[in-house]
C-alpha positions in Angstrom: 0.0 0.0 0.0 1.3 3.4 -0.9 2.1 6.2 1.6 -0.7 8.4 0.2 -3.2 5.5 0.4 -2.3 5.0 4.0 -2.8 8.7 4.8 -6.2 8.5 3.3 -7.2 5.2 4.9 -6.1 6.3 8.4 -8.0 9.6 8.1 -11.1 7.7 7.0 -10.7 5.1 9.8 -10.5 8.0 12.4 -13.7 9.5 10.9 -12.1 12.7 9.8 -12.8 14.8 6.7 -9.9 16.5 4.9 -11.2 19.8 6.1 -10.9 18.7 9.7 -7.3 17.5 9.2 -6.4 20.7 7.4 -7.8 22.8 10.2 -6.0 20.7 12.9 -2.7 21.2 11.0 -3.2 24.8 9.9 -3.1 23.8 6.2 -5.5 24.3 3.3 -8.0 21.6 2.5 -6.4 21.1 -1.0 -3.0 20.4 0.8 -4.5 17.2 2.4 -6.0 16.2 -0.9 -2.6 16.7 -2.6 -1.0 14.4 0.0 -3.7 11.7 -0.4 -3.4 11.8 -4.2 0.4 11.7 -4.3 0.9 15.2 -5.7 2.7 16.3 -2.6 4.1 14.8 0.7 3.7 16.3 4.2 6.7 18.1 5.7 8.5 15.9 8.2 7.6 18.4 10.9 4.0 17.7 10.4 4.2 13.9 10.6 4.2 13.6 14.5 1.0 15.8 14.7 -0.7 13.9 11.8 0.1 10.6 13.5 -1.2 11.8 16.8 -4.3 13.2 15.1 -4.9 9.8 13.5 -4.0 7.9 16.6 -1.3 5.8 14.9 2.2 4.8 15.4 4.4 6.7 12.9 6.0 3.4 11.7 2.6 2.4 10.1 3.0 5.2 7.5 6.5 4.1 6.4 6.2 0.4 5.6 7.0 1.1 2.0 10.4 2.6 2.8 13.5 0.5 3.3 14.9 0.2 6.9 17.5 3.0 6.4 15.0 5.4 5.0 12.5 4.5 7.7 15.1 5.0 10.5 16.2 8.3 9.2 12.6 9.6 8.9 11.6 8.3 12.4 14.8 9.8 14.0 13.7 13.1 12.5 10.3 12.7 13.9 11.5 11.9 17.4 13.7 14.9 17.5 10.7 17.1 16.9 8.5 18.1 19.8 4.7 17.9 19.5 3.1 21.0 20.8 
């Protein structure tokens, strides 16, 4: 399953609309759509907030990446503080 499909699936499983996610992350509605359609990817700084909003472990979003890429991304996320 692709990264963008995971983003959409977890949003839907949480019962959130794109607009609600956009508001929670201070983004435009079309930004969330772009992420879910593979036109763009969220900034690494937003991933901890996004995972918290969806109630998921960040590792679930990165299953498509190899171990080295996943480790780098997760280290970046751990170093960021969720406000």
